[in-house]
Steps between C-alpha positions, in 0.01 A plus 500: 500500500589867541836603373744598777732793457832407336721336760853621554803292600860583576740429211721299735234234553382460142712191437433344841136407476311322220195718565672816375484423121134406540442826677670691218280331240188587693607860541554528123201306373254471787239736356494310168497163676210609717295612197569169324412310816159660501444389140645150526436405863868405528663618823780753480740272688482249213585776252793617709619140533511444123672833447755429771596166347498609137692823563746348743442811709648726232328829421387601152759696305332742254606443138679184617221252569606147587562317174576149377593436139430141389748403227324176407178694440686751286622206294140383452364837389802615296809283514355206311465717193835676553701206629849617402457849647337361814775245560765770458358686801298263719496146630298300750471150644476234228595745226823639355723264697335581837415225745177490695133573445378785275419722802855461632848630409388814320795696364560788258769715346478831317780422248602167353855553629378545859476214748148388591367630833206398720171674422357446848807625691330822609260765375774670296557181305125443453456845356811468285370173350163663430663808343702279268183309402326826417786597270503161328129425471310818578304601806199271453694171466734594784230603746292192428790305654519705823329471836459817701394635837502381859298190404689449173209495258570416136474804275351261247181509712454872436157456339346305788622772739332774296797643309494559128863392452801356678666841480221677687499235771878529532478880530225486763690249713807724487301797627325377812477205735124556492488341153685195636230450761213548253676272252537231764128506574408504131729200450341315791154585370558369148740206538341148523617325816346265392184716471505876439470674837653219702819695577296764674307229681825343624619836632164566663518164680872512576549186292872556452561155356271544200588867458869410481427214261291693249633852538856424408547126479675484835347176626841346567668812641491682831272767358197374693701495824622853447150624418359345818778649710462842338127490563563442871744792499259730318218404734713592797590836351142592404316357799738559788659843464570491873735205457748714312479765764546254784816359342652842468487502119265800489 
């Protein structure tokens, strides 16, 4: 498929049509997606669909890549050996008087006299929780507990993605969305699902059920439904440019 010229839309209609975020993703990453499509035989619409769902339509912010800090993982890699200091600053489901599962109810506080606040409230709180962890435990232990990028890949997987350290992967993902895309494909190429390479096969065949199940453990969520819907949107954008023109969007 030949790349079209970047498509332009009026700002007033950006929030009125679900095709607009897909269009913005393609305009940013279409050249890279097309090159990867040639190598993997996965259609560009599938790539746009995954990016649309995982990004929520939000654009990449340089030096502020999407981040999620997992408190229960920080406990596993550092807190178990520094229990008193950890408990003074963090708590999660099933630990330190918090109800719920370990992946729930993540809270932190910078000082012991401060009230606990939600880690996953917004990106400011995610970065604040990570910054505190870096002060307490050092960069390596802190970054091993963080997930980064549009597809939220664990920094602990740095080696399988070709990085010599968590720090270098973190820096690369802060610099360019290109590294998010390449990291996503490296992840899909190396993660068993159940066999290595199956994630790419699911994408190639539009098997959204198994992709959702093995990519992020979303078998019981609406992730599959959103992927399928986003694929339909992306296909419309890439294969029927005239549709946007006919509706007055272009």
